[in-house]
C-alpha positions as CSV (number, residue, x, y, z in Angstrom):
1,M,0.0,-0.3,0.0
2,S,3.1,2.7,0.8
3,E,4.1,2.0,-3.0
4,R,0.8,3.7,-4.3
5,L,1.0,6.9,-1.5
6,P,2.4,10.0,-2.3
7,E,5.7,11.0,-0.9
8,S,4.0,13.7,1.6
9,A,1.6,10.7,2.6
10,R,4.4,8.6,3.9
11,T,6.8,11.4,5.3
12,A,6.6,11.5,9.3
13,K,5.4,14.9,9.1
14,S,2.3,14.3,7.0
15,L,-0.4,12.9,8.9
16,R,-3.4,13.6,6.1
17,V,-3.8,10.1,3.7
18,D,-3.9,11.5,0.2
19,Q,-7.2,8.9,-0.7
20,L,-7.4,9.9,-3.9
21,T,-4.7,7.5,-5.3
22,L,-6.2,4.3,-3.0
23,S,-8.3,1.2,-4.0
24,D,-11.8,1.3,-2.8
25,A,-10.6,-1.8,-0.5
26,D,-7.8,0.5,0.8
27,Q,-10.2,3.4,1.4
28,V,-12.8,1.2,3.0
29,S,-10.1,0.1,5.5
30,I,-9.0,3.6,6.1
31,E,-12.6,4.8,7.0
32,L,-13.1,2.0,9.4
33,S,-10.2,2.4,11.1
34,S,-11.0,5.7,11.4
35,R,-14.4,4.9,13.0
36,R,-12.7,2.5,15.3
37,T,-10.2,5.3,16.7
38,G,-13.4,7.8,16.7
39,M,-14.8,5.2,19.3
40,S,-11.9,4.5,21.1
41,F,-12.8,8.2,22.1
42,Q,-16.0,7.9,23.0
43,R,-14.9,4.7,25.4
44,T,-12.0,6.4,26.9
45,R,-14.7,9.5,27.7
46,M,-16.9,7.1,29.3
47,S,-14.3,5.4,31.0
48,A,-12.9,9.1,32.6
49,D,-16.8,9.4,33.6
50,R,-16.5,5.9,35.2
51,T,-13.6,6.9,37.3
52,L,-15.3,10.0,38.6
53,M,-18.1,8.1,39.4
54,S,-16.4,5.7,41.7
55,V,-14.6,9.4,43.2
56,I,-18.3,10.7,43.5
57,R,-19.3,7.0,45.5
58,T,-16.3,7.4,47.5
59,S,-16.2,11.1,48.3
60,L,-20.3,11.1,49.2
61,S,-19.7,8.3,52.3
62,L,-17.1,9.9,53.7
63,I,-19.1,13.4,53.5
64,G,-22.3,11.5,54.5
65,F,-20.6,9.4,57.4
66,G,-18.2,12.2,58.7
67,F,-21.7,14.5,58.7
68,T,-23.1,12.1,60.6
69,I,-20.6,11.2,63.0
70,F,-20.0,14.8,63.8
71,Q,-24.2,15.7,64.1
72,F,-24.6,12.7,66.4
73,F,-21.4,13.7,69.1
74,Q,-22.9,17.5,68.6
75,K,-26.1,16.7,69.8
76,L,-24.8,14.1,72.4
77,Q,-22.6,16.8,73.7
78,G,-25.5,19.2,74.3
79,S,-27.4,16.5,76.1
80,L,-26.6,15.8,80.0
81,L,-25.4,12.0,79.1
82,H,-22.4,13.4,77.5
83,E,-19.7,15.4,78.9
84,G,-16.0,15.8,77.5
85,S,-13.9,15.1,74.4
86,T,-14.3,16.5,70.9
87,T,-12.4,13.7,69.7
88,P,-15.5,11.7,68.0
89,R,-16.6,15.4,66.2
90,N,-13.1,16.1,65.2
91,F,-13.2,13.1,63.5
92,G,-16.3,13.4,62.0
93,F,-14.8,16.7,60.9
94,S,-12.1,15.3,59.1
95,L,-13.7,12.6,57.0
96,V,-15.8,15.8,55.8
97,L,-12.9,17.4,54.9
98,L,-11.5,14.7,53.4
99,G,-14.2,13.8,51.3
100,V,-14.2,17.5,49.7
101,L,-10.6,17.3,49.2
102,M,-10.7,13.6,47.6
103,L,-13.6,15.4,45.0
104,T,-11.7,18.3,44.4
105,I,-8.5,16.2,43.3
106,G,-11.2,14.0,41.5
107,I,-12.7,16.5,39.6
108,W,-9.5,18.2,38.6
109,Y,-7.6,15.3,37.7
110,H,-11.2,14.5,35.4
111,V,-11.3,18.1,34.0
112,R,-7.6,18.3,32.8
113,F,-7.8,14.6,31.1
114,M,-11.0,15.6,29.5
115,L,-9.2,18.4,27.7
116,G,-6.2,16.5,27.2
117,L,-8.4,13.8,25.4
118,R,-10.1,16.7,23.4
119,N,-7.2,18.6,22.4
120,R,-5.8,14.9,20.9
121,R,-9.2,14.5,19.2
122,R,-8.7,17.7,17.7
123,E,-5.7,17.2,16.3
124,M,-6.6,13.8,14.9
125,T,-9.6,15.5,13.1
126,T,-7.1,18.0,11.6
127,A,-4.7,15.4,10.6
128,G,-7.9,13.5,8.7
129,L,-7.4,10.5,10.7
130,I,-10.6,10.9,12.1
131,H,-14.3,11.9,11.7
132,A,-15.5,14.6,14.4
133,Q,-19.3,14.3,13.2
134,S,-20.0,14.5,17.2
135,E,-19.3,17.0,19.5
136,Y,-18.8,15.7,23.4
137,P,-21.3,16.9,25.7
138,I,-21.3,18.2,29.0
139,S,-20.7,15.4,31.3
140,L,-23.4,15.0,33.7
141,T,-21.4,13.3,36.1
142,L,-19.0,16.4,36.3
143,I,-22.0,18.5,37.3
144,V,-22.9,15.7,39.9
145,A,-19.5,16.1,41.0
146,V,-19.7,19.7,41.3
147,L,-23.2,19.7,42.8
148,L,-21.5,17.4,45.7
149,F,-18.8,19.5,46.5
150,L,-20.9,22.4,47.0
151,I,-23.1,20.2,49.2
152,G,-19.4,19.2,51.0
153,V,-18.4,22.9,51.3
154,M,-21.8,24.1,52.6
155,A,-21.4,21.4,55.2
156,V,-17.8,22.1,56.3
157,V,-19.2,26.0,56.8
158,G,-21.8,24.6,59.0
159,M,-19.5,22.7,60.9
160,V,-17.1,25.5,61.1
161,F,-19.4,28.6,61.8
162,N,-23.0,27.0,62.7
163,V,-24.3,28.6,59.9
164,G,-26.3,27.5,56.9
165,P,-28.9,25.2,55.7
166,L,-26.1,22.2,57.3
167,A,-25.9,23.9,60.8
């Protein structure tokens, strides 16, 4: 097949293939290959969303469990049954902070990865190696992660300053 390609298509600098000199079978093969590559970008995007979902699941558990521990011991401390150490409340607060921090890092990693993936896809589209028929829609997983982050921040503010809807 390389004998029929023009010199510019055989060099490492040129990524575009001159399809006019290829046979029909070669054109079909190239078309199928570019479609498979395009689908692999979609699979990689879905994999990044699944990774963010696992971060959301873990962060939600940490935030929820930490908030519950904090609230339980705050109410218990207000009653006559328990007077003393604030260690359990501090532990609950630490779990909430850990959940928010984990979610922040997960969102940052996801956004950075997706921007890199979009740039790579744009490069390959410009080079003619894949078709760019569909745009990447905004990730619903990312929206949920940002909303959970805001809830986590409200929980931290409520715990520290005893204000807001989660106080």
